[in-house]
N, CA, C and O of each residue as an XYZ file, in Angstrom:
784
protein
N      -5.918    -28.241     40.108
C      -4.804    -27.601     39.783
C      -5.327    -25.806     39.110
O      -5.035    -24.769     39.706
N      -6.278    -25.874     37.525
C      -6.121    -25.459     37.302
C      -7.844    -24.712     37.690
O      -8.547    -23.835     37.188
N      -7.881    -25.060     38.118
C      -9.522    -25.396     39.648
C      -9.531    -24.401     40.452
O     -10.442    -23.634     40.765
N      -7.729    -24.504     40.981
C      -7.310    -23.616     42.004
C      -7.564    -21.832     41.163
O      -8.325    -20.878     41.326
N      -6.570    -22.141     40.379
C      -5.851    -20.970     40.061
C      -7.097    -20.594     39.388
O      -6.767    -19.541     39.936
N      -8.218    -20.374     38.745
C      -9.479    -19.783     37.919
C      -9.400    -18.960     39.209
O      -9.142    -17.762     39.324
N      -9.778    -20.182     40.484
C     -10.058    -19.331     41.700
C      -9.844    -17.884     42.455
O     -10.525    -17.038     43.036
N      -8.087    -18.193     41.979
C      -7.290    -17.070     42.034
C      -7.673    -15.430     41.487
O      -7.934    -14.262     41.771
N      -7.435    -16.552     40.384
C      -7.184    -15.405     39.195
C      -7.470    -14.551     38.436
O      -7.156    -13.450     37.982
N      -8.614    -15.870     38.391
C     -10.386    -14.806     37.841
C     -10.921    -15.223     38.601
O     -11.455    -16.184     38.047
N     -11.428    -15.225     40.276
C     -12.711    -15.147     41.045
C     -12.341    -13.923     41.506
O     -13.018    -12.924     41.262
N     -10.746    -13.871     42.526
C     -10.434    -13.490     43.304
C      -9.673    -12.058     42.872
O     -10.137    -10.968     43.206
N      -8.490    -12.196     42.115
C      -7.703    -11.113     41.751
C      -8.202    -10.532     40.781
O      -7.859     -9.372     40.550
N      -9.275    -11.284     39.846
C     -10.526    -10.408     38.540
C      -9.661     -9.807     37.709
O      -9.951     -8.691     37.279
N      -8.189    -10.566     37.251
C      -7.414    -11.175     36.496
C      -7.475    -10.819     34.645
O      -7.824    -11.939     34.270
N      -7.430    -10.510     34.166
C      -8.029    -10.962     32.114
C      -7.425    -12.599     31.792
O      -6.764    -12.647     30.755
N      -7.532    -13.613     32.361
C      -7.111    -15.167     31.124
C      -7.920    -15.356     31.287
O      -8.966    -14.934     31.780
N      -7.157    -16.692     30.489
C      -8.077    -17.687     29.844
C      -8.961    -18.702     30.389
O      -9.051    -18.966     31.588
N      -9.500    -19.164     29.608
C     -10.990    -19.703     31.554
C     -11.266    -20.143     30.195
O     -11.249    -19.657     29.064
N     -11.683    -21.925     31.090
C     -12.680    -22.570     30.206
C     -13.732    -23.087     31.162
O     -13.128    -24.011     31.705
N     -15.034    -23.047     31.736
C     -15.233    -23.335     32.148
C     -14.840    -23.214     33.585
O     -15.519    -22.187     33.584
N     -14.401    -23.282     34.784
C     -13.508    -22.800     35.918
C     -12.408    -23.674     35.923
O     -12.178    -24.673     36.605
N     -11.836    -23.170     35.124
C     -10.643    -23.996     34.447
C      -9.797    -22.885     34.325
O     -10.369    -21.921     33.816
N      -8.752    -22.720     34.590
C      -7.699    -21.057     34.438
C      -6.417    -22.244     33.646
O      -5.657    -22.993     34.261
N      -6.528    -22.079     32.198
C      -5.123    -22.346     31.654
C      -4.348    -21.345     30.416
O      -5.077    -20.356     30.338
N      -3.309    -21.200     29.529
C      -2.657    -20.302     29.093
C      -2.063    -21.501     28.342
O      -1.957    -22.654     28.762
N      -1.600    -20.878     26.839
C      -0.278    -20.839     26.400
C       0.808    -21.773     27.150
O       1.172    -22.842     26.661
N       1.280    -21.289     28.350
C       2.663    -22.185     29.179
C       1.408    -23.187     29.314
O       0.800    -22.826     28.307
N       1.016    -23.684     29.590
C       0.611    -25.423     29.727
C       0.280    -25.713     29.135
O      -0.830    -26.193     29.364
N       0.817    -25.795     27.615
C       1.418    -26.742     27.039
C       2.646    -27.036     26.636
O       2.821    -27.690     25.608
N       3.609    -26.613     27.354
C       5.134    -26.476     26.621
C       5.774    -27.319     27.912
O       6.895    -27.184     28.404
N       4.679    -28.257     28.316
C       5.678    -29.915     29.752
C       6.097    -28.587     30.562
O       7.171    -28.183     30.115
N       5.558    -27.682     31.718
C       6.258    -27.276     32.564
C       6.199    -28.447     33.698
O       5.612    -29.528     33.646
N       7.172    -27.762     34.972
C       6.753    -28.511     35.783
C       5.797    -28.218     37.133
O       6.328    -27.575     38.038
N       4.767    -28.549     37.259
C       3.716    -27.819     38.375
C       4.494    -28.704     39.461
O       5.040    -29.808     39.444
N       4.186    -27.209     40.879
C       4.597    -27.891     42.583
C       2.961    -27.718     42.974
O       2.118    -26.940     42.526
N       2.873    -28.761     43.985
C       1.955    -28.706     43.774
C       1.368    -28.408     45.454
O       2.497    -28.581     45.915
N       0.858    -28.225     46.213
C       0.963    -27.315     48.437
C      -0.234    -28.843     48.089
O      -0.934    -28.805     47.077
N      -0.300    -29.989     48.992
C      -1.460    -31.103     49.178
C      -1.550    -30.046     50.082
O      -0.720    -29.203     50.425
N      -3.608    -30.397     50.656
C      -3.476    -29.637     52.523
C      -3.913    -31.534     52.999
O      -3.723    -32.650     52.516
N      -4.444    -31.047     53.975
C      -4.466    -32.580     55.260
C      -5.339    -33.421     54.130
O      -4.882    -34.403     53.545
N      -6.501    -32.949     53.941
C      -7.439    -33.457     53.221
C      -7.045    -33.661     51.686
O      -8.003    -33.909     50.956
N      -5.850    -33.601     51.109
C      -5.551    -33.888     50.123
C      -6.211    -33.637     48.829
O      -6.288    -34.221     47.748
N      -6.730    -32.369     49.436
C      -7.356    -31.564     47.836
C      -5.429    -30.566     47.694
O      -4.478    -30.571     48.475
N      -5.588    -30.021     46.633
C      -4.392    -29.676     45.779
C      -5.123    -28.041     46.756
O      -6.330    -27.899     46.951
N      -3.854    -26.827     47.305
C      -4.384    -25.842     47.885
C      -2.910    -24.715     47.735
O      -2.376    -24.008     48.590
N      -2.679    -24.868     46.706
C      -1.353    -24.611     46.195
C      -0.925    -24.543     45.350
O      -0.861    -25.690     44.906
N      -0.320    -23.579     44.391
C       0.817    -24.221     43.674
C       1.505    -23.282     42.600
O       1.220    -22.093     42.741
N       2.403    -23.606     41.498
C       3.293    -22.732     40.480
C       4.249    -23.769     39.699
O       4.795    -24.857     39.885
N       4.127    -22.826     38.767
C       4.345    -24.014     37.991
C       6.090    -23.134     37.408
O       6.495    -22.087     37.913
N       6.800    -23.873     36.337
C       8.515    -23.336     36.920
C       8.485    -24.050     35.017
O       7.990    -25.121     34.665
N       8.869    -23.481     34.529
C       9.418    -23.398     32.914
C      11.049    -23.045     32.570
O      11.559    -21.953     32.824
N      11.670    -24.041     32.022
C      13.408    -23.227     31.516
C      13.702    -21.918     31.055
O      13.588    -22.086     29.841
N      13.917    -21.072     31.168
C      14.067    -19.725     30.008
C      15.336    -20.511     28.350
O      16.359    -19.887     28.069
N      15.100    -21.320     27.856
C      15.882    -21.528     27.252
C      14.452    -21.617     26.004
O      14.638    -22.064     24.873
N      12.940    -21.053     26.537
C      12.091    -21.298     25.648
C      11.151    -20.523     25.978
O      11.260    -19.663     26.851
N      10.153    -20.740     25.331
C       9.278    -19.561     25.553
C       8.338    -18.944     27.119
O       7.505    -19.600     27.745
N       8.676    -17.927     27.341
C       8.682    -17.174     28.942
C       7.326    -16.329     28.497
O       6.929    -16.140     27.347
N       6.576    -15.758     30.053
C       5.714    -15.024     30.203
C       7.263    -13.637     29.590
O       8.049    -13.049     28.847
N       6.894    -13.834     30.231
C       8.293    -12.593     30.324
C       8.648    -11.620     29.330
O       8.517    -10.396     29.301
N       9.223    -12.617     28.361
C      10.071    -12.118     27.526
C       8.862    -12.309     26.202
O       8.796    -11.615     25.187
N       8.109    -13.287     26.525
C       6.365    -13.268     25.121
C       4.982    -12.389     26.033
O       3.942    -11.828     25.689
N       5.281    -12.506     26.588
C       3.751    -11.768     27.335
C       4.429    -10.301     28.170
O       3.971     -9.283     27.652
N       5.192    -10.073     29.075
C       5.517     -8.952     29.613
C       6.514     -8.247     28.582
O       6.490     -7.016     28.582
N       7.058     -8.650     28.033
C       8.909     -7.353     27.191
C       8.603     -6.285     27.871
O       9.675     -6.100     28.447
N       7.698     -5.189     28.330
C       7.537     -3.896     28.292
C       8.538     -4.725     29.623
O       9.748     -4.627     29.418
N       8.140     -5.511     30.931
C       8.492     -5.443     32.042
C       9.997     -5.439     32.158
O      10.514     -4.795     33.072
N      10.737     -6.111     31.299
C      12.582     -5.832     30.975
C      12.637     -4.463     31.078
O      12.232     -4.386     32.238
N      12.904     -2.885     30.624
C      12.845     -2.005     30.787
C      13.785     -1.826     29.241
O      13.286     -1.904     28.118
N      15.416     -1.540     29.591
C      16.011     -2.565     29.031
C      16.954     -3.300     28.942
O      17.916     -3.406     28.180
N      16.470     -3.968     30.076
C      17.776     -5.441     29.757
C      17.104     -6.499     28.630
O      16.044     -6.281     28.044
N      17.747     -7.409     28.496
C      17.248     -8.617     27.837
C      17.034    -10.083     28.705
O      17.652    -10.710     29.565
N      15.690    -10.230     27.882
C      15.355    -11.966     29.130
C      16.527    -12.428     29.670
O      17.582    -12.050     29.159
N      16.538    -13.008     30.397
C      16.950    -14.407     30.258
C      16.613    -15.233     29.362
O      15.588    -15.200     28.681
N      17.838    -16.335     29.323
C      17.651    -17.485     28.733
C      19.104    -18.553     28.514
O      19.854    -18.870     27.591
N      18.939    -18.861     30.026
C      20.034    -19.991     30.403
C      19.767    -20.890     30.811
O      18.650    -20.967     31.323
N      20.650    -22.061     30.805
C      20.049    -23.654     31.373
C      19.665    -23.663     32.810
O      18.913    -24.522     33.270
N      20.542    -22.037     34.007
C      20.931    -21.934     35.287
C      19.474    -21.163     35.738
O      19.151    -20.790     36.866
N      18.877    -21.078     34.743
C      17.352    -19.318     34.765
C      16.349    -20.131     35.133
O      16.391    -21.136     34.423
N      15.321    -20.182     36.032
C      14.182    -20.731     35.273
C      12.709    -19.142     35.315
O      12.696    -17.959     35.654
N      11.907    -19.962     34.851
C      10.508    -18.836     35.167
C      10.013    -19.722     36.185
O      10.408    -20.881     36.310
N       9.157    -19.181     36.905
C       8.381    -19.075     37.689
C       6.947    -18.316     37.551
O       7.023    -17.099     37.383
N       5.643    -18.898     37.604
C       4.674    -18.535     37.357
C       3.354    -18.833     37.936
O       3.287    -19.778     38.723
N       2.363    -18.204     37.676
C       1.288    -18.401     38.308
C       1.129    -19.597     39.503
O       0.673    -20.739     39.554
N       1.805    -18.609     40.468
C       1.817    -19.183     41.825
C       0.363    -18.761     42.497
O      -0.286    -17.766     42.176
N       0.050    -19.592     43.351
C      -1.339    -19.322     43.816
C      -1.323    -20.434     45.067
O      -1.017    -21.604     45.298
N      -1.727    -19.550     45.544
C      -2.786    -20.663     47.504
C      -4.178    -20.077     47.538
O      -4.568    -18.915     47.426
N      -4.688    -20.991     47.687
C      -6.129    -20.888     48.142
C      -6.913    -21.363     49.823
O      -7.993    -21.804     50.216
N      -5.890    -21.038     50.280
C      -6.644    -21.996     51.908
C      -7.956    -22.028     53.186
O      -8.593    -21.020     53.492
N      -8.070    -22.758     53.521
C      -9.813    -22.486     53.942
C      -9.350    -21.814     54.915
O      -8.199    -21.751     55.347
N     -10.446    -21.225     55.304
C     -10.313    -20.895     56.582
C      -9.600    -21.058     57.837
O      -8.915    -20.347     58.572
N     -10.247    -22.925     57.795
C      -9.406    -23.056     59.198
C      -7.596    -23.742     58.960
O      -7.082    -24.763     59.416
N      -7.177    -22.939     58.297
C      -5.744    -23.235     58.394
C      -4.856    -22.390     59.081
O      -4.689    -21.189     58.874
N      -4.310    -23.087     59.896
C      -3.226    -23.161     61.099
C      -2.906    -21.706     61.062
O      -3.327    -21.048     60.110
N      -1.975    -20.948     62.309
C      -1.773    -19.717     62.237
C      -0.823    -19.806     61.534
O       0.011    -20.644     61.190
N      -1.103    -18.706     61.354
C       0.971    -17.828     60.174
C       1.701    -17.570     60.832
O       1.654    -17.122     61.978
N       2.592    -17.851     60.105
C       4.160    -18.147     60.383
C       4.856    -16.458     60.724
O       4.627    -15.619     61.595
N       5.577    -16.508     59.810
C       6.599    -15.071     60.846
C       5.967    -14.728     59.262
O       5.648    -15.466     58.331
N       5.951    -12.603     59.521
C       6.154    -11.749     59.223
C       4.067    -11.859     58.493
O       3.659    -11.210     57.530
N       3.120    -12.943     59.429
C       2.090    -12.793     59.253
C       1.737    -13.345     57.945
O       0.780    -12.862     57.339
N       2.602    -14.579     57.312
C       2.305    -15.375     55.689
C       1.906    -16.876     56.503
O       2.402    -17.299     57.548
N       0.559    -17.678     55.422
C       0.770    -18.622     55.570
C       1.790    -19.853     56.021
O       2.803    -19.948     55.329
N       1.712    -20.329     56.564
C       2.887    -21.635     56.334
C       2.884    -21.928     55.319
O       3.984    -22.247     54.868
N       1.702    -21.991     54.398
C       2.278    -22.400     52.352
C       2.461    -22.460     51.999
O       2.588    -23.402     51.216
N       3.012    -20.684     52.105
C       3.392    -20.328     51.473
C       5.010    -20.202     51.374
O       5.536    -19.965     50.286
N       5.874    -20.395     52.717
C       7.151    -20.509     52.976
C       7.296    -21.951     51.916
O       8.055    -22.060     50.953
N       6.197    -23.104     52.504
C       6.384    -24.173     51.700
C       6.532    -24.448     50.633
O       7.028    -25.543     50.367
N       6.108    -23.439     49.487
C       5.549    -23.137     48.163
C       6.929    -22.963     48.302
O       7.681    -23.904     48.048
N       7.469    -21.595     48.772
C       8.781    -20.704     48.711
C      10.204    -21.919     48.378
O      10.780    -21.949     47.291
N      10.548    -22.798     49.506
C      11.034    -23.759     49.699
C      11.333    -24.961     48.726
O      12.336    -25.492     48.247
N       9.991    -25.124     48.670
C       9.431    -26.219     46.857
C      10.608    -25.732     45.911
O      11.441    -26.430     45.333
N      10.464    -24.381     45.902
C      10.725    -23.585     44.675
C      12.155    -23.783     44.677
O      12.948    -23.874     43.739
N      12.380    -23.849     46.416
C      14.184    -23.435     46.366
C      14.544    -25.050     45.743
O      15.228    -25.277     44.745
N      14.022    -25.855     46.441
C      14.704    -26.531     46.429
C      15.064    -27.542     45.270
O      15.859    -28.479     45.346
N      14.242    -27.119     44.083
C      14.043    -27.920     43.460
C      14.944    -26.807     42.114
O      15.516    -27.283     41.134
N      14.856    -25.450     42.399
C      16.268    -25.722     42.215
C      17.664    -25.604     42.141
O      18.617    -25.376     41.396
N      17.246    -25.921     43.491
C      19.028    -26.374     43.600
C      19.436    -28.185     43.097
O      20.531    -28.748     43.110
N      18.422    -28.581     42.794
C      17.920    -30.417     42.665
C      18.558    -29.876     41.077
O      19.246    -30.692     40.463
N      18.382    -28.914     40.640
C      18.205    -28.807     38.602
C      19.993    -27.934     38.949
O      20.782    -28.133     38.024
N      20.399    -27.323     39.790
C      21.089    -26.687     39.747
C      21.033    -25.355     38.903
O      21.598    -24.974     37.877
N      20.166    -24.840     39.719
C      18.951    -23.726     38.647
C      20.398    -22.461     39.860
O      20.668    -22.912     40.973
N      20.882    -21.490     39.558
C      21.032    -20.348     40.296
C      20.516    -19.546     40.519
O      20.826    -18.923     41.534
N      19.479    -19.125     39.730
C      17.753    -17.626     39.533
C      16.440    -18.403     39.469
O      16.143    -19.575     39.236
N      15.894    -17.492     39.713
C      13.998    -18.110     39.022
C      13.692    -16.913     39.089
O      13.761    -16.208     40.096
N      13.197    -16.482     37.614
C      12.784    -14.791     36.763
C      11.465    -15.009     36.891
O      10.974    -16.020     36.388
N      10.500    -13.871     37.753
C       9.713    -14.203     38.112
C       8.657    -12.216     37.188
O       8.904    -11.012     37.126
N       7.413    -13.313     36.674
C       6.417    -11.897     35.798
C       5.802    -11.718     37.454
O       5.717    -12.862     37.903
N       5.415    -10.850     38.355
C       4.648    -10.731     39.459
C       4.498     -9.350     40.333
O       5.450     -8.595     40.534
N       2.806     -9.065     40.958
C       2.881     -7.692     40.827
C       3.047     -7.482     42.415
O       3.190     -8.241     43.373
N       2.971     -6.253     42.257
C       4.017     -5.714     43.687
C       3.865     -6.195     44.835
O       4.615     -6.322     45.802
N       2.069     -6.634     44.486
C       2.324     -7.098     46.549
C       2.594     -7.953     46.613
O       2.678     -8.408     47.753
N       3.031     -9.072     45.148
C       3.973    -10.198     45.733
C       5.603    -10.150     46.131
O       6.454    -10.888     46.628
N       5.467     -8.739     45.563
C       6.711     -8.663     45.429
C       7.584     -8.419     46.895
O       8.775     -8.636     47.116
N       5.996     -7.621     48.250
C       5.856     -7.047     49.624
C       6.170     -8.521     49.841
O       7.334     -8.732     50.182
N       5.419     -9.535     49.722
C       5.571    -10.852     50.402
C       6.577    -11.710     50.576
O       6.617    -12.525     51.497
N       7.750    -11.528     49.394
C       8.534    -12.065     48.937
C       9.797    -11.256     49.896
O      10.733    -11.916     50.347
N       9.695     -9.924     50.106
C      10.637    -10.132     51.217
C      10.246     -9.988     52.354
O      11.173     -9.840     53.150
N       8.833     -9.959     52.970
C       8.624    -10.342     54.760
C       9.028    -11.752     54.946
O       9.279    -12.320     56.009
N       9.059    -12.389     53.332
C       9.252    -14.224     53.630
C      10.985    -14.230     53.436
O      11.273    -15.426     53.409
N      12.111    -13.511     53.307
C      13.439    -13.013     53.637
C      13.930    -13.337     52.213
O      15.124    -13.352     51.915
N      12.686    -13.655     51.150
C      13.688    -14.239     49.374
C      12.969    -12.850     48.891
O      11.810    -12.825     48.476
N      13.674    -11.887     48.982
C      13.527    -10.527     47.929
C      13.248    -10.892     46.649
O      13.512    -12.056     46.348
N      12.843    -10.279     45.939
C      12.991    -10.474     43.883
C      14.065     -9.077     44.283
O      13.963     -8.363     45.281
N      14.961     -8.978     43.313
C      16.277     -8.171     42.495
C      15.327     -7.311     41.168
O      15.842     -7.875     40.203
N      14.894     -6.898     40.910
C      13.996     -6.183     40.120
C      15.064     -5.990     39.468
O      16.223     -5.811     39.843
N      14.387     -6.059     38.025
C      14.764     -5.435     36.387
C      14.546     -4.657     35.217
O      14.893     -4.525     34.044
N      13.409     -3.967     36.572
C      12.856     -3.436     35.578
C      12.224     -2.037     36.792
O      12.351     -1.734     37.978
N      11.710     -1.669     35.889
C      10.506     -1.047     36.851
C       9.039     -1.185     37.195
O       8.380     -1.798     36.355
N       8.582     -0.869     37.951
C       7.217     -1.533     37.920
C       6.056     -0.704     37.014
O       5.796      0.488     37.178
N       5.305     -1.747     35.850
C       4.284     -0.958     34.857
C       3.098     -1.424     35.515
O       3.023     -2.266     36.409
N       1.929     -0.596     34.813
C       0.505     -1.367     35.191
C       0.381     -2.228     34.568
O       1.479     -2.179     34.014
N      -0.225     -3.305     34.033
C      -0.681     -4.640     33.797
C      -2.006     -4.927     34.498
O      -2.171     -5.533     35.556
N      -3.078     -4.272     33.557
C      -4.588     -4.259     33.560
C      -4.831     -4.230     34.881
O      -3.802     -3.977     35.507
N      -6.174     -4.454     35.838
C      -6.118     -3.942     37.218
C      -4.850     -3.843     38.254
O      -5.166     -3.851     39.443
N      -3.233     -3.737     37.895
C      -2.369     -4.455     39.303
C      -0.837     -3.290     38.253
O      -0.803     -2.687     37.180
N       0.130     -3.537     39.378
C       1.601     -3.051     38.743
C       1.607     -4.293     39.039
O       1.086     -5.029     39.876
N       2.652     -4.406     37.749
C       3.829     -5.693     37.682
C       5.212     -5.296     37.777
O       5.935     -4.305     37.677
N       5.243     -6.691     38.048
C       6.978     -6.083     37.845
C       8.266     -7.897     37.585
O       8.186     -9.123     37.519
N       8.866     -7.218     37.557
C       9.749     -8.396     36.970
C      11.381     -8.551     37.680
O      12.134     -7.577     37.715
N      11.719     -9.699     38.139
C      12.542     -9.707     38.376
C      13.638    -11.370     38.968
O      13.555    -12.456     38.395
N      14.483    -11.104     40.096
C      14.974    -13.211     39.801
C      15.033    -12.948     41.693
O      15.058    -12.003     42.481
N      15.031    -14.691     41.730
C      15.003    -14.470     42.944
C      16.058    -15.655     43.384
O      16.026    -16.690     42.719
N      17.216    -15.526     44.736
C      18.174    -16.219     43.966
C      17.735    -17.603     44.556
O      17.004    -17.784     45.530
N      18.525    -18.834     43.510
C      18.596    -19.843     44.154
C      19.737    -20.565     44.826
O      20.552    -21.174     44.132
N      19.864    -20.521     46.477
C      20.856    -20.694     47.124
C      20.804    -22.450     48.734
O      19.767    -22.885     49.235
N      21.311    -22.626     48.845
C      20.887    -23.052     50.514
C      21.592    -22.274     51.516
O      21.745    -22.679     52.668
N      22.061    -21.058     51.049
C      21.315    -19.177     52.350
C      19.773    -19.490     52.226
O      18.976    -19.809     53.108
N      19.623    -19.340     51.129
C      17.064    -18.160     50.773
C      16.600    -20.113     51.572
O      15.755    -20.558     52.348
N      17.618    -20.605     50.862
C      16.397    -22.542     51.446
C      16.805    -22.427     53.189
O      15.913    -22.627     54.013
N      17.729    -22.208     53.480
C      17.402    -22.272     55.152
C      17.054    -21.052     55.745
O      16.618    -21.005     56.896
N      17.304    -19.517     54.659
C      16.066    -18.393     55.524
C      14.985    -19.213     55.301
O      14.280    -19.485     56.273
N      14.667    -19.732     54.054
C      12.998    -19.873     53.998
C      12.436    -21.076     55.260
O      11.240    -21.161     55.537
N      13.558    -21.996     55.974
C      13.104    -22.574     56.154
C      12.617    -21.857     57.479
O      11.420    -21.747     57.743
N      13.615    -21.381     58.285
C      13.637    -20.741     59.448
C      13.165    -19.602     59.739
O      13.416    -19.049     60.809
N      12.151    -18.921     58.502
C      11.368    -18.032     58.875
C       9.946    -18.857     58.634
O       9.086    -18.853     59.514
N       9.765    -19.541     57.423
C       8.372    -20.408     57.700
C       8.002    -22.019     58.928
O       7.082    -22.833     59.010
N       9.362    -21.779     59.702
C       9.049    -22.512     60.811
C       9.076    -24.187     60.220
O       8.611    -25.043     60.972
N       9.481    -24.496     59.229
C       9.499    -25.186     58.133
C      11.029    -26.328     58.772
O      12.064    -25.767     59.132
N      10.921    -27.709     58.808
C      12.192    -28.387     59.976
C      12.832    -29.359     58.826
O      13.726    -30.130     59.178
N      12.220    -29.342     56.882
C      12.918    -30.614     56.740
C      12.967    -29.550     54.737
O      12.874    -28.395     54.322
N      13.181    -31.044     54.145
C      12.697    -30.541     52.967
C      11.169    -30.459     52.866
O      10.496    -30.730     53.860
N      10.467    -30.023     51.465
C       9.430    -29.940     51.765
C       9.111    -30.810     50.291
O       7.909    -31.074     50.250
N       9.840    -31.315     49.098
C       9.099    -32.017     48.390
C       8.962    -33.239     49.182
O       9.273    -33.388     50.363
N       8.410    -34.171     48.305
C       7.813    -35.902     48.326
C       9.482    -36.872     48.200
O       9.943    -37.919     48.656
N       9.745    -36.222     47.673
C      11.301    -37.055     47.084
C      12.178    -35.926     47.654
O      12.316    -34.865     47.045
N      12.666    -36.136     48.637
C      13.994    -35.581     49.176
C      15.408    -35.455     48.646
O      15.980    -36.505     48.353
N      15.990    -34.405     48.499
C      17.135    -33.609     47.806
C      18.215    -34.076     48.547
O      18.154    -34.055     49.776
N      19.137    -34.471     47.998
C      20.486    -36.033     48.755
C      21.139    -33.894     47.989
O      20.739    -33.109     47.130
N      22.247    -33.936     49.014
C      22.838    -33.459     49.743
C      22.460    -31.544     50.043
O      23.163    -30.542     49.912
N      20.569    -31.817     50.622
C      20.626    -30.761     50.737
C      20.707    -30.427     52.398
O      20.359    -31.423     53.033
N      21.095    -29.229     53.307
C      20.381    -29.706     55.080
C      19.175    -29.856     55.329
O      18.050    -29.372     55.202
N      19.692    -30.583     55.677
C      17.731    -31.768     56.020
C      17.411    -31.176     57.577
O      16.309    -31.168     58.125
N      18.058    -30.927     57.856
C      17.245    -31.054     59.931
C      16.367    -29.392     60.104
O      15.562    -29.054     59.236
N      16.638    -28.565     61.210
C      16.191    -28.330     61.829
C      17.038    -26.378     61.202
O      18.255    -26.307     61.373
N      16.490    -25.364     60.715
C      17.219    -24.073     61.533
C      16.715    -23.017     62.596
O      15.628    -22.833     63.144
N      17.924    -22.411     62.661
C      17.446    -21.577     63.276
C      19.109    -21.477     64.311
O      19.217    -20.666     65.230
């Protein structure tokens, strides 16, 4: 996973990130986060996202507070922060799903929502770039901005909330052509059938 993050954030996006060897890690990895991992048919990790409760340190509050504008950083047990969303798909990846996005994008988004529903979350807060904000909008899981975009390194970054609800999960499943849960352990009480 840390190698995938290195390839995506250091090599591809050229972000200023902490690296050691060909691995990308930061202090938030020391806080025992939840990681959602996407494995390919070859069992290699092809995607990841990190989730942390906002009741402790977060990237938004502790690294990017300028993105809050006049708002206060969330600190609630029903709001978690996502970070380090990354995909590294081989050229042989199956055709794109709706919106020209890889089905793997929808799978990770669905996994985030399933995790949120299973843990009684209402929202996920995230710091992302405006490119990823467009991807979220195409996927029908739009970011509700907290403040205005700001330059961060070589990109425009923005902070915002993502809704955790059965409705958002159904939209993601329908748009991504997902027929049921994506997490390994099905979560009781969630709609499992095809959407549409």
